[in-house]
N, C-alpha and C positions, 0 to 999 in steps of 0.2 A: 486604677480604674474604679475601685470602690473606696470611698473616703471614710473607711472605718478600720479600726485596728483588730481585724480578725485574721486567723490563720487561713491559708489557702484551702485547707481541707474543709473548714467550716463554711467558707464562702461558697465553695463548690457544692457543698451539701444543701445550702439554702437555694442556690440558683437551680439546682437539679429539679427541685419541685415544680418550677415553672417553665422548664424547657426540655425538649426531647433531644437537643444536641448532645448532651452528656451521655445519653443512652445509645447514641449512634455509634457506628464503626469509627475506627481511627481515621480512615480516609475522609469521612464526612467532617470530622473535627479538624483535620488538617486543612481541608478546603475552607471551612468556616474561619479559621485563623487567618488564612491567606486573604480572604475577601474583606474581613472586618477589623484586622489588627490595627491598621493605620500607623500612627506614630507610637503606639504602646510598646513596651518592652516585650520582645519575643519570648524570652525565657520566663517572664512573669505570666504572660497569657498562656504559655504551654503548661505551666504548673496548674493554672486554674482549670484548664480544659482536660487535665489528666493525661497528657501526652508529654513526650520528651522533645527537647529542642533538637537533639540528634536525629530522632525519628522524623521530625518535620523536614529537616534538610535532606534526609535520605528520600523521603516521599517526593520532594520537589525534583530530585535528580532522576527518579525512577521513570523509565519509559512507559508509555501507555500499554495496558494489557491487551490481549487478543480481543476480549469482549469490548473493551473501550474503543479499540480501532473499528470493530464491527458496528458499534453504536454510532460512530462518526459517519460511517458509510451509510447506515440506515437513516441517520438524521439528514444527510444530504438528499436522499430520496424523498423523505417526508417534506422537506422545504420545497423541493421541486413540485411535488404533487399539490402542496398547499398553494403554490403560486398558480399552477394550472387550473385548479378548481376555484380560484379567486377567493380563497379563504373560507370556503363553505363546508369543508369536510371535517367532521369530528373524528373521534377515535375509531368507531366501528367501520365507517366508510373508508377512512384512510387505510385501515388494515386490509380491507377488501381490495383497494387499489394496489397496495404493495404486493399482495399475494398474486394479483393478476400480472404483475411484473416479474414474477418468479421468485420473490423473496419469501423465505420461511420465517414469518413473524407472528406474534400473538398480540391481542388487543392490549394486554397489560404492559408489554414492552413499548408498544407504540404510544400508549397513553403516558407512560413515564417520560419518554423522550419529548413528547409534545408539552407536557407540563413543565419539565425542567427548562425548556427553551422558550417558554411563553408563546407557543403556537396555539392560538385559540380561535374560536369561531365567534364572530360578533355579528348579530343580526338585529335589524330593527324592522318594524312592520306597522302598518296602519290598518285597523280593523274595519271591515265592511261586511254587513250581513247580506248574503245572496240567496238564502233559502227562505221562501215565503210559504210556509205550510198552513197558513190560515186562509183556507179557501174552501169552496163547496164542491170541488171536483172529486171524482172517485179516486180511491187509493188502491193501487195494485198490490197484491201480496208479495212478500219477500221470497222469491224463488231461489235467489243466490245463497242466502243464509250463510254468508261469510266464507263460502267455498269458492276461492278465486282460482282454482286449478282448472285447466282445460287440456284435453288431449289433442286438440286440433284447432286451427283457426276457425273463426266465425261460429264458435259454440257459445261464447259468453262475451258480451260487450258491457262496458260500464262507462257512464258519462257523468259529468258534473260541470259546475260553473264557478269560476273564481274571478278575482278582480285585481287591478293594478292601478296605483295612483300616479297621475302625471300632473304637471302644472296646468294643463287644460281641463283636468277633471278625471273621473274614473273611466277606466277601460275594462270591459268585461270579456272574459275568455271562456268559451264553452268547448269542451273536448269530449271525444269518445275514444276509448282504448279497447283494443282486443286483448282480453285477459290471457290469451295463449302466449303472446309475445310481449305484452305490456307496451306496445307501440301505439302512437296516436294514429288513428285511421280517419278521423274527422275532427275539424275544429273551425271555430268562427270567433271573430271579435266584433265588438260594438260598443257604443257609448251609452247605451240604454239596456237595462236588464229586462228585456221583453222576450216573448215567446219566439220571435223570429230568430233570436240568437241560437236557441237550442235546435230549431228546425234546420238552420243552415248547416250546423255541425252534423246532424243526422243525415241530411241529404248528401253531404260529401262522403260520409262513410258508406252509405248505400250505393252511391255511384262507383266508389272504389272497389267494394268487396262483393256486392250482389249476394248477400248471405242467403243460405238455404232456409226453408221454413223451420221454425222452432228455435232459432237463435235467441238467446235471452239478452234483453237490453235492460240493464240495471241502472237506476238513477236514485236520487233522493226524492222527497215528497214536494219539491218546489212546484209552484203553480205553472212554471214554464213546461214542466214534464207531464203534469197532470191535465194540461189543457186539451180540449177536444181535438184540435188540429194535430197536435203531436201524437195523440193516441190513434187518430185515424191513419196517420202515416205508418205507425207500427203495425196496425191491423192490415193495411194494404199490402205490406211486404211480409206478413205472417211472422212478425217478431213477437216474442213473448215479453210483455212489460213486467218489470220487477222493481220494487221500491224499498228503500231502507226503512227501518223503524224510525219513529219520530224522535229526532234529536240524537240519533245513534250514528256517529261518524264512522264507527268501526265497520258498519255494514257496507261502506263504500271506500274502505281504506286504500284500495289499489289506486284509485284516482287521487285520493288525498295525498298519497305518497308521491305521485307524479307532480302534483302542484307544489309540494314542499321542495322537491328537487328543482323545479323550474324557478321558484322564488329564491332559493338559496344560491343557485348557480348563476342566475341571470338578473332577476328583478331587484333583489335587495342589494346588488352591487353598486348601484348608482342612482341618481335622481333623474327621472325622465321628464323631459320638457314638453313634448307633444305626444298626442295619441299615435300619430304616424310613426314616430320613433319606436315606440314599444311594439307596435304591430309588426314592423320590419324585424325587430330583434326576436320576437316570439317565432316568426316565420323561420328565421335562420336557425334558431335553437331547435325547433321541431324537425326541420329538414336535416340538420346535422345529427340529431339523435337518431332519426329514422335511418339515415344512410350509413352511419358508422356503427351504431349499436354498441357503443363503448361506455355509456353512462353506467354508473354503479347501480342505480335503481333497476336497470334492466338485468344486469348480471346477477343481482341478488336473488333472482328466481332460480338460479342454479340450473338453467336450461341451456344446453349447448347450442351455440349459434351456428348451426349447420348451413351449408350453401343453400339447401332447399328452403330452410326457414328464412334466410336472407332474401331469396328471390320472391317467396310468397308474401313477404311483409314489406319489402322495400321498393319494388319497382312501381313507383307512382310519383307524380310531381304536382303537389297541391298548388293552387293559384293564389298568389298573394292578394288579400282583399283590397279593393279599390278605396 
């Protein structure tokens, strides 16, 4: 394997400086020999790796340990969840899904199995700026101050706008979330980033929820939300406007988290041909998320999905935009 006249001990000492294999356990070295030996002499390569030929043969005949068998079972669950989420879950969310199934696992173990078996997340995206803060409208103060907790529905709402690329051009999506349950209570799509998009989403939420006076409606500083018509609608229903700091996405991270889940689980999975296709897909995604309440970004609030919560947040049927 090495075309030089050096002893096995000296060769191993030189190679040791450039590889961690020689510092690994014997099981790792046995596996390395099995994978990469090829047509080389087994006894020779065993001497180079600091193991015995007899130990290698015994390792091959040895049955899997209890932990290895459990890893195989866990790996089967990981592959299944990876398939169901369309390859969008990384280590943290995969761990949450497995725990929801009743498996006692940690992130490090899940990450190791995913890494060893090449289970990765691949995402591509095309950037489009949706927040236009260069305007002359008034800016509301930040009443939310990154406190996304709520003790009851209709205390705090948050809204934002994102985008989807299709062969026909951009599609814009405006949503409003109730921060108590993190469910979508109002949404609208359109091919132009105009004020009407935000107004339609707000009108849907108002018609569904009929919020009490004092409900906080948090958004960014975009011109769609600062416009006079939008602010008049908030004033009419006695909602308190709240806006993020300039360029601070963390002030509205609850909605950003929802958009990330939407894109990772649906939008980035395929190329969209028409605007109608993506509108129908978004409708089905939001409807399925609202009715089932099984998505990880909802469960990560660690809020129990009680029957009362399901009734108060689910019994509605949004109309698919024409």
